[in-house]
Backbone bond lengths (Angstrom), bond angles and torsions (degrees), N, CA, C in turn:
res aa  C-N    CA-C-N  psi(-1)  N-CA   C-N-CA  omega(-1)  CA-C   N-CA-C  phi
1 X - - - 1.434 - - 1.515 113.99 -
2 X 1.341 120.88 -39.10 1.397 116.98 -179.53 1.531 116.64 -64.48
3 X 1.320 115.20 -25.12 1.463 123.22 176.42 1.522 108.35 -68.54
4 X 1.337 117.22 -41.55 1.415 118.72 178.36 1.479 115.71 -63.51
5 X 1.407 115.69 -38.70 1.454 119.42 174.06 1.469 115.01 -65.44
6 X 1.399 114.41 -36.19 1.467 115.16 179.71 1.554 109.13 -68.15
7 X 1.303 115.93 -36.44 1.504 121.39 177.28 1.573 110.09 -57.94
8 X 1.369 113.03 -50.52 1.454 121.48 179.21 1.566 110.30 -56.21
9 X 1.313 116.86 -43.93 1.467 120.72 -179.86 1.480 112.78 -64.33
10 X 1.405 113.43 -40.28 1.411 117.74 174.95 1.534 114.09 -59.16
11 X 1.316 115.03 -46.66 1.437 120.49 -178.44 1.568 111.86 -65.04
12 X 1.348 116.42 -41.30 1.453 118.04 177.62 1.546 111.40 -66.74
13 X 1.313 118.92 -34.01 1.516 120.50 174.67 1.481 109.77 -65.72
14 X 1.379 118.12 -40.46 1.426 120.13 179.49 1.576 112.47 -62.89
15 X 1.349 110.89 -43.31 1.493 114.37 175.92 1.444 113.72 -60.95
16 X 1.323 117.16 -42.42 1.444 121.31 178.65 1.493 109.67 -65.41
17 X 1.358 120.80 -42.87 1.470 122.03 177.13 1.504 110.65 -62.93
18 X 1.365 119.24 -40.37 1.423 119.89 177.36 1.501 110.40 -61.25
19 X 1.330 118.89 -46.90 1.408 123.25 -178.81 1.467 110.77 -59.25
20 X 1.382 118.44 -46.59 1.440 121.06 177.29 1.519 113.27 -61.13
21 X 1.272 114.83 -39.37 1.500 119.78 177.84 1.558 110.13 -59.76
22 X 1.356 114.01 -49.88 1.474 118.02 177.67 1.519 113.56 -57.99
23 X 1.320 116.07 -42.16 1.433 124.48 179.06 1.537 109.88 -60.87
24 X 1.341 115.08 -48.54 1.448 118.63 179.40 1.523 111.40 -63.92
25 X 1.284 116.86 -42.05 1.472 122.19 -179.73 1.495 108.24 -60.79
26 X 1.376 118.42 -49.40 1.476 121.38 -179.35 1.515 112.71 -60.89
27 X 1.369 115.47 -37.99 1.499 119.93 177.58 1.483 109.37 -64.75
28 X 1.309 118.04 -42.42 1.501 121.65 179.72 1.567 109.27 -64.28
29 X 1.291 119.62 -42.66 1.461 122.69 176.26 1.478 112.02 -62.29
30 X 1.288 118.66 -42.49 1.474 124.89 177.37 1.532 108.89 -60.27
31 X 1.326 117.10 -45.69 1.440 120.73 -178.77 1.538 111.49 -67.69
32 X 1.317 115.73 -32.25 1.462 118.51 173.77 1.480 111.73 -66.39
33 X 1.321 116.51 -42.82 1.479 122.69 179.15 1.566 110.36 -61.49
34 X 1.338 115.52 -40.96 1.471 118.19 176.65 1.483 112.65 -63.89
35 X 1.382 115.96 -43.45 1.424 120.53 177.21 1.518 113.56 -61.09
36 X 1.308 113.97 -45.41 1.524 119.91 176.86 1.498 110.71 -57.16
37 X 1.398 116.51 -46.22 1.454 119.98 -178.88 1.512 112.33 -63.37
38 X 1.318 113.99 -36.40 1.484 118.48 178.89 1.543 108.23 -66.98
39 X 1.334 115.50 -44.82 1.526 117.87 177.65 1.517 111.25 -60.78
40 X 1.317 117.28 -42.49 1.496 118.42 178.50 1.547 107.88 -60.51
41 X 1.289 118.55 -48.54 1.493 121.29 -178.42 1.476 109.00 -55.81
42 X 1.352 120.66 -45.11 1.468 122.04 178.34 1.462 112.76 -61.53
43 X 1.326 117.26 -40.22 1.479 121.89 -177.92 1.561 108.47 -66.47
44 X 1.375 116.61 -45.59 1.422 121.89 -177.77 1.458 111.62 -64.41
45 X 1.348 117.51 -38.84 1.501 122.17 177.31 1.511 112.15 -62.85
46 X 1.417 113.01 -41.84 1.438 122.07 -179.90 1.548 107.84 -62.52
47 X 1.380 116.67 -46.88 1.435 122.60 -179.16 1.561 110.13 -58.13
48 X 1.297 113.73 -49.88 1.503 120.65 179.16 1.537 110.58 -53.22
49 X 1.329 117.24 -43.01 1.498 121.16 -179.39 1.588 105.13 -68.31
50 X 1.319 117.08 -51.19 1.426 117.20 -173.91 1.509 116.24 -59.30
51 X 1.306 117.03 -39.21 1.467 120.95 -177.22 1.498 114.04 -76.42
52 X 1.347 117.63 -8.60 1.458 120.59 174.64 1.477 113.11 -94.25
53 X 1.374 116.37 0.39 1.511 116.10 -179.04 1.534 105.91 -84.58
54 X 1.298 115.58 129.09 1.478 121.59 -176.56 1.479 113.21 -58.21
55 X 1.358 116.75 -44.02 1.461 121.48 -179.33 1.515 108.16 -135.25
56 X 1.322 116.65 83.59 1.451 119.22 179.17 1.551 112.18 -64.01
57 X 1.318 112.86 144.50 1.454 119.54 173.87 1.529 110.76 -66.40
58 X 1.321 116.36 171.41 1.427 120.79 179.55 1.567 109.18 -60.59
59 X 1.360 115.01 -45.41 1.404 119.05 179.01 1.541 113.80 -60.42
60 X 1.290 116.21 -37.16 1.487 122.14 176.69 1.552 109.41 -66.96
61 X 1.308 115.53 -41.77 1.456 118.69 -179.19 1.504 109.81 -62.92
62 X 1.321 115.57 -42.61 1.469 121.78 -178.59 1.579 106.56 -61.57
63 X 1.296 117.19 -43.97 1.419 120.59 -176.98 1.577 111.30 -64.33
64 X 1.318 116.71 -37.36 1.435 121.65 176.61 1.534 107.53 -61.60
65 X 1.361 116.12 -48.11 1.478 117.54 178.52 1.482 113.28 -58.98
66 X 1.373 117.09 -37.33 1.466 119.39 179.03 1.522 112.60 -63.92
67 X 1.349 114.09 -41.66 1.477 120.54 -179.77 1.596 106.84 -64.15
68 X 1.307 116.36 -46.08 1.451 119.69 -179.44 1.532 111.61 -61.54
69 X 1.310 115.03 -40.47 1.481 118.38 175.61 1.531 112.81 -64.39
70 X 1.282 117.33 -38.67 1.494 118.85 174.67 1.562 108.17 -60.66
71 X 1.283 117.56 -39.66 1.468 121.66 -178.18 1.553 112.93 -61.29
72 X 1.323 113.24 -25.81 1.450 115.64 -179.38 1.530 109.24 -68.66
73 X 1.299 117.79 -29.42 1.435 123.78 -174.52 1.535 110.84 -99.15
74 X 1.320 122.48 -13.66 1.398 127.47 -176.17 1.519 110.28 -125.87
75 X 1.362 117.12 102.91 1.399 118.44 -173.18 1.548 114.04 -68.40
76 X 1.343 115.68 -28.30 1.413 118.47 177.92 1.567 108.51 -68.37
77 X 1.269 120.00 -43.17 1.492 123.31 177.02 1.547 108.05 -61.57
78 X 1.327 115.55 -42.02 1.463 117.60 -179.36 1.501 113.90 -61.47
79 X 1.362 116.82 -39.21 1.455 123.05 177.44 1.502 109.04 -65.63
80 X 1.307 118.19 -42.76 1.440 121.06 -178.23 1.555 112.98 -66.28
81 X 1.338 111.50 -37.93 1.488 116.12 175.86 1.557 110.28 -65.13
82 X 1.304 116.53 -42.07 1.480 119.87 176.53 1.466 110.25 -57.12
83 X 1.329 117.60 -42.83 1.534 120.90 -179.08 1.507 107.84 -66.08
84 X 1.314 121.78 -41.92 1.410 121.71 179.50 1.526 110.82 -63.87
85 X 1.305 118.04 -42.51 1.505 120.59 177.17 1.539 111.53 -60.67
86 X 1.337 116.52 -40.62 1.428 124.96 -177.45 1.549 106.24 -63.59
87 X 1.395 116.76 -46.83 1.454 120.89 -178.60 1.496 111.41 -61.38
88 X 1.369 115.88 -42.65 1.460 116.95 -177.63 1.539 109.91 -70.42
89 X 1.342 116.96 -35.98 1.443 116.74 177.39 1.491 111.89 -63.16
90 X 1.325 117.18 -36.16 1.539 117.73 174.77 1.500 112.19 -70.40
91 X 1.297 116.21 -34.58 1.467 116.68 179.17 1.558 112.20 -64.96
92 X 1.318 115.24 -33.93 1.484 116.02 -178.66 1.531 114.59 -96.76
93 X 1.373 111.04 5.30 1.478 116.77 169.41 1.530 115.15 94.64
94 X 1.316 118.98 20.48 1.499 117.91 176.88 1.519 111.52 -89.05
């Protein structure tokens, strides 16, 4: 009988450890998502600022190109940039 109880305890510890591992993994993924969303927000805000400059410098032009290239590979960023451009178009009367 004592062996059976030991085996049950081992199994319950394994289940608890598996559950904790899954929880930690989920928390890490959620934190990564938040970090990515914050990074996207920063990039979009930077883009909004850059495209409203009447005569951007060469460095600013290069940064705009870099952001647009990122948008080619990131559909969420692309959608956010589209929204920014639509907002600005509305603001200036297009």
